C-alpha positions in Angstrom: 26.7 -29.9 -27.9 24.5 -32.1 -26.0 27.5 -33.1 -23.8 28.0 -29.4 -22.8 24.4 -29.2 -21.8 24.9 -32.2 -19.5 28.1 -31.0 -17.7 26.4 -30.1 -14.7 29.4 -31.5 -12.4 32.2 -29.7 -14.2 32.6 -25.9 -15.1 31.7 -25.1 -18.7 35.0 -23.6 -19.7 36.7 -27.0 -18.7 34.7 -28.6 -21.7 36.1 -28.8 -25.2 34.3 -26.6 -27.6 32.8 -24.2 -25.1 33.5 -21.0 -27.1 31.4 -22.3 -29.7 28.6 -23.5 -27.3 28.6 -19.9 -26.0 28.6 -18.4 -29.5 25.6 -20.4 -30.4 23.6 -20.2 -27.2 24.0 -16.3 -27.0 23.3 -15.8 -30.8 19.9 -18.0 -30.2 18.8 -16.0 -27.2 19.5 -12.6 -28.7 17.8 -13.6 -31.9 14.7 -14.8 -30.0 14.8 -11.5 -27.8 15.4 -9.3 -31.0 12.3 -10.8 -32.8 10.2 -10.7 -29.9 10.8 -6.9 -29.4 11.6 -6.0 -33.2 9.3 -2.9 -33.1 9.0 -2.2 -29.5 11.0 -0.7 -26.6 14.2 -2.0 -25.5 12.5 -3.1 -22.1 10.6 -6.0 -23.8 14.0 -7.3 -25.3 15.6 -7.2 -21.6 12.6 -8.8 -20.1 12.4 -11.5 -22.8 16.2 -12.0 -22.3 15.9 -12.2 -18.6 13.0 -14.7 -18.9 14.6 -16.8 -21.6 18.1 -17.0 -19.8 16.6 -17.8 -16.4 14.3 -20.6 -17.9 17.4 -22.2 -19.6 19.5 -21.9 -16.6 16.7 -23.7 -14.5 15.4 -26.3 -17.0 18.0 -26.8 -19.5 21.3 -26.4 -17.7 20.0 -27.3 -14.4 22.1 -24.7 -12.4 19.6 -22.8 -10.6 20.1 -22.7 -6.7 18.8 -19.7 -4.4 21.9 -17.6 -5.2 21.2 -18.0 -8.7 17.7 -17.1 -8.6 18.7 -13.4 -7.8 21.9 -13.5 -9.6 20.9 -14.9 -13.1 18.1 -12.2 -13.9 20.6 -9.6 -13.1 23.2 -10.8 -15.3 21.0 -11.6 -18.3 19.3 -8.1 -17.6 22.6 -6.3 -17.8 23.9 -8.6 -20.7 20.8 -7.8 -22.8 20.7 -4.2 -22.0 23.9 -2.8 -23.6 23.6 -4.5 -26.9 19.8 -3.5 -27.5 20.3 -0.2 -26.1 23.3 0.2 -28.9 20.8 -1.2 -31.5 18.0 1.3 -30.4 20.5 4.0 -30.8 21.8 2.8 -34.4 18.0 2.6 -35.3 17.6 6.3 -34.3 20.6 7.3 -36.1 19.5 5.6 -39.5 15.9 7.2 -39.4 17.6 10.6 -39.6 
C-alpha cells in the first residue's frame, strides 16, 4: 500500500494491487465526506470531497501541478456529486 503511494514516477495502473488501493482510497474519502455531511446538504459532502481529494493529491501523492490544480477539484467534485445526490434521493424516498 505504501509503495503505491510513493509510485510518483509511474502510473498507478502499472503497479500491482492498484484496484485494491483505489477501492480502499475512495471508500476512505467517501466515508470521511459522508460523516462530515451526515445530516447536511449534499454541497457540504461535495466540498469536503474536493478538499480531501485535492489535499491528498498535493501532499500525499505529490501529483499536483498547475493543470492538476484546476482539474482535480472538478474531477473530485463530479465524483462526489453523483453518489451523494443518489444518497440524498434514497433518504427522501425512505422518509415517505
